[in-house]
C-alpha positions as CSV (number, residue, x, y, z in Angstrom):
1,X,19.0,28.5,21.6
2,X,22.5,26.9,21.9
3,X,24.9,29.9,21.2
4,X,27.1,30.7,24.1
5,X,25.9,32.7,27.0
6,X,25.8,33.0,30.8
7,X,23.1,30.5,31.3
8,X,23.3,27.7,28.6
9,X,21.8,25.3,31.2
10,X,18.7,27.3,31.5
11,X,18.0,27.6,27.8
12,X,18.4,23.7,27.5
13,X,15.9,23.1,30.5
14,X,13.4,25.5,28.5
15,X,13.8,23.5,25.3
16,X,13.0,20.3,27.3
17,X,10.3,21.8,29.0
18,X,8.7,23.2,25.6
19,X,9.3,19.9,23.8
20,X,7.7,17.7,26.6
21,X,4.7,20.2,26.6
22,X,4.2,19.7,22.9
23,X,4.4,15.9,23.1
24,X,1.8,15.7,25.8
25,X,-0.4,18.3,24.1
26,X,-0.4,16.0,20.8
27,X,-0.6,12.6,22.5
28,X,-3.2,13.4,25.1
29,X,-5.2,16.4,23.7
30,X,-4.8,16.1,19.9
31,X,-3.9,20.0,19.9
32,X,-1.3,19.9,17.1
33,X,-3.6,18.6,14.4
34,X,-4.3,21.9,12.9
35,X,-0.5,22.7,12.9
36,X,0.4,19.3,11.2
37,X,-2.4,19.8,8.5
38,X,-1.3,23.6,7.8
39,X,2.5,22.3,7.4
40,X,1.0,19.6,5.1
41,X,-0.8,22.2,2.9
42,X,2.3,24.3,2.8
43,X,4.5,21.3,1.6
44,X,2.1,20.6,-1.3
45,X,4.6,22.4,-3.8
46,X,7.2,19.9,-2.6
47,X,5.1,17.1,-3.5
48,X,4.4,18.5,-6.8
49,X,8.1,19.3,-7.4
50,X,8.9,15.6,-6.5
51,X,6.4,14.4,-8.9
52,X,7.5,16.7,-11.8
53,X,10.3,14.3,-13.1
54,X,7.6,11.8,-13.8
55,X,5.3,14.4,-15.5
56,X,8.4,15.7,-17.6
57,X,9.4,12.2,-18.8
58,X,5.8,11.6,-20.0
59,X,5.7,14.8,-21.9
60,X,9.2,14.2,-23.3
61,X,7.9,10.7,-24.5
62,X,5.0,12.1,-26.2
63,X,7.2,14.5,-28.4
64,X,8.5,11.4,-29.8
65,X,5.3,9.6,-30.3
66,X,4.8,8.4,-34.0
67,X,1.4,8.6,-35.7
68,X,1.5,4.8,-35.9
69,X,2.0,4.7,-32.4
70,X,-1.0,6.9,-31.5
71,X,-3.3,5.0,-33.9
72,X,-2.4,1.5,-32.3
73,X,-3.0,3.1,-28.9
74,X,-6.4,4.4,-30.1
75,X,-7.6,1.0,-31.3
76,X,-6.3,-0.8,-27.9
77,X,-8.3,1.9,-26.1
78,X,-11.2,1.5,-28.2
79,X,-11.2,-2.2,-27.7
80,X,-10.8,-1.9,-23.9
81,X,-13.7,0.5,-24.1
82,X,-15.9,-2.2,-25.5
83,X,-14.7,-4.6,-23.0
84,X,-15.5,-2.5,-20.1
85,X,-18.9,-1.4,-21.4
86,X,-19.7,-5.0,-21.7
87,X,-18.7,-5.5,-18.2
88,X,-20.6,-2.5,-17.0
89,X,-23.9,-3.7,-18.8
90,X,-23.4,-7.3,-16.8
91,X,-22.7,-5.4,-13.6
92,X,-25.6,-3.0,-14.0
93,X,-27.8,-6.2,-14.5
94,X,-26.5,-7.9,-11.3
95,X,-27.0,-4.5,-9.3
96,X,-30.6,-4.4,-10.6
97,X,-31.2,-8.0,-9.5
98,X,-29.5,-7.2,-6.0
99,X,-31.5,-4.2,-5.7
100,X,-34.7,-6.1,-6.2
101,X,-33.6,-8.9,-3.9
102,X,-32.9,-6.3,-1.2
103,X,-36.3,-4.6,-1.7
104,X,-38.1,-7.9,-1.0
105,X,-36.1,-8.2,2.0
106,X,-37.0,-4.9,3.1
107,X,-33.5,-3.7,3.4
108,X,-32.9,0.2,2.9
109,X,-29.0,-0.1,2.9
110,X,-27.3,1.6,0.2
111,X,-25.9,-0.8,-2.5
112,X,-23.2,1.5,-3.9
113,X,-20.0,3.2,-2.7
114,X,-19.1,6.6,-4.0
115,X,-15.5,6.8,-4.9
116,X,-13.2,9.5,-6.6
117,X,-10.0,8.6,-8.5
118,X,-6.9,10.2,-6.9
119,X,-3.2,10.0,-7.8
120,X,0.0,9.1,-5.6
121,X,2.2,12.1,-5.7
122,X,4.8,11.1,-3.0
123,X,6.1,8.2,-1.2
124,X,7.4,8.3,2.5
125,X,11.3,8.0,2.4
126,X,11.3,6.3,5.8
127,X,11.8,2.5,5.3
128,X,9.9,2.0,8.7
129,X,6.8,3.7,7.6
130,X,4.7,2.6,4.7
131,X,3.1,5.7,3.6
132,X,1.9,7.6,0.5
133,X,0.7,11.0,-0.4
134,X,-2.3,11.5,-2.6
135,X,-3.4,14.6,-4.5
136,X,-6.9,14.9,-2.9
137,X,-7.6,16.5,0.5
138,X,-10.1,18.1,2.4
139,X,-11.3,20.4,-0.7
140,X,-12.3,17.2,-2.2
141,X,-14.1,16.0,0.8
142,X,-11.8,13.7,2.3
143,X,-11.6,12.8,6.0
144,X,-9.4,10.6,8.1
145,X,-10.1,7.0,8.1
146,X,-11.4,6.8,4.6
147,X,-10.6,3.5,2.8
148,X,-7.9,3.6,-0.1
149,X,-8.2,1.0,-3.0
150,X,-6.4,0.4,-6.2
151,X,-7.7,-1.8,-9.1
152,X,-6.7,-5.0,-7.3
153,X,-7.7,-4.6,-3.6
154,X,-7.4,-2.6,-0.5
155,X,-4.4,-0.4,0.0
156,X,-4.8,1.3,3.3
157,X,-6.6,4.2,4.9
158,X,-6.3,8.1,5.2
159,X,-4.5,9.1,8.4
160,X,-4.1,12.8,7.8
161,X,-5.6,15.4,5.6
162,X,-4.5,18.9,4.2
163,X,-6.6,21.3,2.0
164,X,-5.2,19.6,-1.1
165,X,-3.5,16.4,-0.2
166,X,-3.8,13.6,2.1
167,X,-1.3,11.1,3.9
168,X,-2.2,7.2,3.4
169,X,-1.2,4.6,5.7
170,X,-0.8,1.2,3.8
171,X,-1.9,-2.1,4.9
172,X,1.5,-3.4,5.1
173,X,2.8,-0.8,7.7
174,X,3.6,-2.5,10.9
175,X,1.0,-0.3,12.9
176,X,-1.9,-1.1,10.4
177,X,-4.6,-3.7,11.3
178,X,-7.6,-4.6,9.1
179,X,-10.5,-7.1,9.9
180,X,-10.9,-9.6,7.4
181,X,-12.8,-13.0,6.8
182,X,-12.1,-15.9,4.5
183,X,-14.3,-15.9,1.4
184,X,-14.6,-19.6,1.3
185,X,-16.0,-20.1,4.7
186,X,-16.6,-16.8,6.7
187,X,-13.9,-17.1,9.1
188,X,-12.8,-13.9,10.7
189,X,-9.5,-12.8,11.9
190,X,-7.2,-9.9,11.9
191,X,-4.7,-8.9,9.3
192,X,-1.7,-7.2,10.6
193,X,1.0,-5.3,8.6
194,X,4.5,-6.5,9.1
195,X,6.7,-3.7,7.6
196,X,7.3,-5.8,4.4
197,X,5.0,-4.7,1.4
198,X,4.9,-8.2,0.1
199,X,3.9,-10.1,3.5
200,X,0.9,-9.5,5.9
201,X,0.3,-11.6,9.1
202,X,-3.3,-13.2,10.0
203,X,-3.1,-13.4,13.7
204,X,-5.3,-15.2,16.3
205,X,-6.3,-18.1,14.0
206,X,-6.8,-21.4,16.2
207,X,-5.0,-24.5,15.0
208,X,-8.4,-26.1,14.4
209,X,-9.6,-23.4,12.0
210,X,-10.4,-24.3,8.4
211,X,-8.0,-22.2,6.4
212,X,-5.9,-23.1,3.5
213,X,-3.1,-21.7,1.2
214,X,-4.7,-19.7,-1.7
215,X,-7.7,-18.5,0.4
216,X,-9.1,-15.1,-0.3
217,X,-9.2,-12.5,2.5
218,X,-11.7,-9.9,2.2
219,X,-12.3,-7.0,4.4
220,X,-15.2,-8.0,6.7
221,X,-16.7,-4.5,7.5
222,X,-16.3,-4.8,11.4
223,X,-15.9,-1.6,13.3
224,X,-17.4,0.2,10.1
225,X,-13.9,1.6,9.0
226,X,-13.3,-0.4,6.0
227,X,-16.0,-1.3,3.4
228,X,-17.0,-5.0,3.3
229,X,-16.2,-7.4,0.8
230,X,-13.0,-5.8,-0.9
231,X,-9.9,-8.1,-1.3
232,X,-7.2,-7.6,0.9
233,X,-4.8,-10.7,0.7
234,X,-4.2,-14.0,-0.1
235,X,-3.1,-16.6,2.2
236,X,0.5,-17.7,1.0
237,X,2.2,-19.8,4.2
238,X,0.6,-21.6,6.8
239,X,2.8,-23.0,9.7
240,X,1.4,-25.1,12.4
241,X,3.7,-25.6,15.3
242,X,2.9,-28.9,17.6
243,X,1.4,-27.7,20.9
244,X,0.8,-24.2,19.9
245,X,-2.9,-23.0,20.2
246,X,-2.6,-20.7,17.2
247,X,-1.4,-21.1,13.7
248,X,1.3,-18.6,12.1
249,X,-0.2,-17.5,8.7
250,X,1.3,-15.3,6.2
251,X,-0.7,-13.5,3.4
252,X,0.2,-11.7,0.1
253,X,-1.6,-8.2,-0.2
254,X,-3.9,-8.1,-3.2
255,X,-3.0,-4.3,-3.8
256,X,0.1,-3.4,-5.8
257,X,1.4,-1.3,-3.0
258,X,4.6,-0.1,-4.6
259,X,3.4,0.2,-8.1
260,X,-0.1,1.7,-8.4
261,X,-0.4,5.4,-9.3
262,X,-4.0,5.7,-9.6
263,X,-6.1,4.9,-6.5
264,X,-9.7,5.1,-5.5
265,X,-10.8,7.1,-2.3
266,X,-14.0,5.5,-0.8
267,X,-16.8,7.4,0.7
268,X,-19.1,5.8,3.3
269,X,-22.8,6.0,2.7
270,X,-25.0,7.7,5.5
271,X,-24.7,5.7,8.6
272,X,-21.4,4.2,7.9
273,X,-20.4,1.2,5.8
274,X,-22.7,-1.9,5.8
275,X,-21.5,-5.1,7.5
276,X,-24.3,-7.2,6.0
277,X,-23.3,-9.8,3.4
278,X,-22.2,-8.5,-0.1
279,X,-21.5,-10.4,-3.4
280,X,-19.1,-7.8,-4.8
281,X,-15.5,-8.3,-4.0
282,X,-13.7,-5.8,-6.1
283,X,-13.9,-2.2,-7.3
284,X,-12.9,-0.6,-10.4
285,X,-13.5,2.9,-12.0
286,X,-15.6,2.6,-15.2
287,X,-13.8,5.5,-16.9
288,X,-10.1,6.4,-16.2
289,X,-10.9,9.7,-18.0
290,X,-13.3,11.0,-15.1
291,X,-12.6,11.9,-11.5
292,X,-15.6,10.3,-10.0
293,X,-17.1,6.8,-10.4
294,X,-19.5,4.5,-8.4
295,X,-19.2,0.8,-8.2
296,X,-21.7,-1.7,-7.2
297,X,-21.5,-3.5,-4.1
298,X,-24.0,-6.3,-3.9
């Protein structure tokens, strides 16, 4: 477009008009979403290529694994399996009791959130954008807005899907917000990302509110975007300025945003996520060998 010619100014004007048209079409009418999704699908081999060194290192390490190491690992896995089976029995009993209580209360809400296990295949190189790419997409039933968890808490939400991958915005991104509540007393607030993976801000909390360092913040379920009762962060710092109506509060994310490779994608039940009180505050897959799991939410 910028090679020398008789009317370079006309070419520049044409580029400006086309760029402005595309920006308006994307922001106001959301016309470029299919194009962006198609490009993301085409970039899937790039994500796989970026993840290839990690897979290759695992394969090389397996070549030098001794029989004793394999035997020890097998024994450790058997012990872990027994522990998980015991926990599963306990959770099954609690879920059964909750089901009975809800039936007595004439509640028809679903108690389980269906989840699938996914793997992180890429991380955004932009230091100002906290995003990851996972290896599940529209072909697996994913949609924009679904919550993403790891074994410790809420990680973020799906913001874009392609056929076989999805882009996830982490809770630490400066544009992300989560409605939360304090487990100890039910105090509601909004948790904002700061651009720092280790720090979140709890905003609009009055200076008279009963909140303490160490309080656990879980998703409140308000708005229907995130499931209720999953751990999000823990209050780490409270700063009260004299004369200020609100308290400055910082929290640490419960999820391992920079470390987790396996994550859970939560599928909402029919009618959206429930916002009624729930006793469960964490979800974990019962078997890492399968791609689907269901966790009880009391």
